[in-house]
C-alpha positions in Angstrom: -5.0 -25.4 -7.9 -6.8 -26.5 -4.8 -6.8 -23.3 -2.7 -5.2 -20.2 -4.0 -2.9 -18.0 -1.9 -4.1 -14.4 -1.4 -1.8 -11.7 -0.2 -3.3 -8.6 1.4 -1.3 -5.4 1.6 -2.6 -2.6 3.8 -1.1 0.9 3.2 -1.7 1.8 6.8 0.2 0.4 9.8 -2.7 1.3 12.1 -4.4 -1.9 13.6 -7.9 -0.3 13.4 -7.4 1.0 9.9 -10.5 1.1 7.7 -8.3 -0.5 5.0 -7.6 -3.5 7.2 -11.4 -3.8 7.6 -11.8 -3.6 3.9 -9.2 -6.2 3.3 -11.0 -8.6 5.7 -14.2 -8.0 3.6 -12.2 -8.6 0.4 -10.8 -11.9 1.8 -14.3 -13.1 2.6 -15.6 -12.1 -0.8 -12.6 -13.8 -2.5 -13.6 -17.1 -1.0 -11.6 -20.0 0.3 -7.9 -19.2 0.1 -4.7 -19.3 2.2 -4.3 -15.7 3.2 -1.0 -14.0 3.9 -0.9 -10.5 5.4 2.1 -8.3 4.3 4.1 -6.4 6.9 5.1 -3.0 5.6 6.8 -2.0 8.8 10.2 -1.8 7.0 13.2 0.5 7.2 13.0 3.5 5.0 14.6 2.8 1.6 18.2 4.0 1.6 20.6 3.2 -1.2 23.5 3.5 1.2 21.9 0.9 3.5 21.3 -1.4 0.5 24.8 -1.0 -0.7 26.4 -1.7 2.7 24.1 -4.4 4.0 22.0 -5.6 1.0 18.3 -5.8 0.9 16.9 -6.2 4.5 15.5 -9.6 5.5 12.1 -8.1 6.1 12.0 -6.8 2.5 13.1 -10.2 1.2 10.3 -11.8 3.2 7.7 -9.4 1.7 9.0 -10.0 -1.8 8.7 -13.7 -1.2 5.1 -13.3 -0.1 4.4 -11.5 -3.3 6.1 -14.3 -5.3 4.2 -17.0 -3.4 0.8 -15.4 -3.8 -1.5 -16.3 -6.6 -3.2 -12.9 -6.2 -2.7 -9.6 -4.4 -5.2 -7.1 -2.9 -3.9 -3.7 -1.9 -6.0 -1.4 0.2 -4.6 1.9 1.2 -5.8 5.2 2.5 -4.8 8.5 0.8 -2.6 10.8 2.8 -2.6 14.4 1.7 -3.9 13.5 -1.8 -1.2 11.0 -2.3 0.0 7.4 -1.7 0.9 6.6 1.9 4.6 6.7 2.8 4.6 3.2 4.2 3.1 1.7 1.0 5.4 3.7 -1.3 8.4 2.6 0.7 7.4 -1.0 0.5 6.9 -0.9 -3.2 10.2 0.9 -3.6 12.0 -1.8 -1.6 10.3 -4.6 -3.6 11.5 -2.9 -6.8 15.1 -3.6 -5.5 14.6 -7.3 -5.2 15.7 -9.5 -8.2 13.2 -11.3 -10.2 10.3 -8.8 -10.3 8.0 -10.4 -7.7 4.9 -8.4 -8.9 5.5 -9.3 -12.6 2.2 -10.6 -14.1 0.7 -11.0 -10.6 -3.1 -10.5 -10.6 -3.7 -7.5 -8.4 -6.6 -5.4 -7.3 -6.3 -2.0 -5.7 -8.9 -0.4 -3.4 -9.2 2.3 -0.8 -11.1 3.5 2.2 -10.8 7.0 3.5 -12.5 9.4 5.9 -12.8 12.0 3.1 -15.5 12.4 0.5 -13.5 10.8 -2.4 -12.6 7.6 -0.6 -9.0 7.9 -1.5 -9.4 8.1 -5.2 -6.2 10.2 -5.9 -4.1 8.0 -3.7 -5.4 5.0 -5.5 -4.4 6.4 -8.9 -0.9 6.9 -7.5 -0.8 3.3 -6.2 -1.7 2.1 -9.7 1.0 4.3 -11.2 3.6 2.9 -8.8 2.6 -0.7 -9.7 3.1 0.0 -13.4 7.0 -0.3 -13.4 6.7 -3.4 -11.2 4.6 -5.0 -14.0 1.8 -6.1 -11.8 -1.2 -7.4 -13.7 -3.7 -4.8 -12.3 -7.2 -6.1 -13.1 -9.5 -3.6 -14.8 -12.8 -2.8 -13.3 -14.8 -0.3 -11.3 -12.8 1.5 -8.7 -13.7 0.7 -5.1 -13.2 3.9 -3.1 -15.0 3.8 0.2 -15.8 7.4 1.1 -16.6 8.6 4.6 -15.3 5.3 5.8 -16.1 6.0 9.5 -19.8 5.7 8.6 -19.5 2.6 6.3 -18.3 0.0 8.8 -20.2 -1.2 11.8 -18.8 -1.8 15.3 -17.5 -5.2 14.3 -15.6 -3.8 11.3 -18.1 -5.1 8.7 -18.8 -3.1 5.6 -22.4 -2.1 5.6 -23.0 -0.2 2.3 -24.6 -2.5 -0.3 -23.2 -0.6 -3.2 -19.6 -1.0 -1.9 -20.3 -4.7 -1.1 -21.5 -5.3 -4.6 -18.4 -3.6 -6.2 -16.1 -5.5 -3.8 -17.8 -8.8 -4.7 -17.4 -8.1 -8.4 -13.7 -7.2 -8.0 -13.0 -10.3 -6.0 -14.8 -12.6 -8.4 -12.6 -11.2 -11.2 -9.5 -11.7 -9.1 -10.5 -15.3 -8.3 -11.2 -16.0 -12.0 -7.7 -14.6 -12.9 -6.1 -17.3 -10.7 -8.2 -20.3 -11.5 
């Protein structure tokens, strides 16, 4: 494999999301790769919609990105001690696509949050949601960037050496899983 394909999935739609910043840092730590960015701006899952019109094209495109990726990094905030609605919706839609796009896909999950736990509870829920999709979630130290507003500089770079070290270790493991 010359250059792996890395898919980044942000559990926040906000352009200035700390998790988007964290994903940029993850991409840099992963090293040379073709990077795809998932679009979770999808219709809400609705079985009636699916029955009447089939799986929406935007969902098919997302599922194809997952299939085409050699590795996936998901970074998501925690909303009210839970997974974000937009990420849960995206994972629910992906579960409706034939062929199990996440099956055995090397995946790392991380979070950045304004709160003191860095999104730990939400991250556990993301991991739980990935289980029936059969993603190959890599074991390792959790990366939960707490008080995220203080951990990124004005350019969006992560400044905390501890978090940078954990991120580097996680991305090294992810890269090793695909090479």
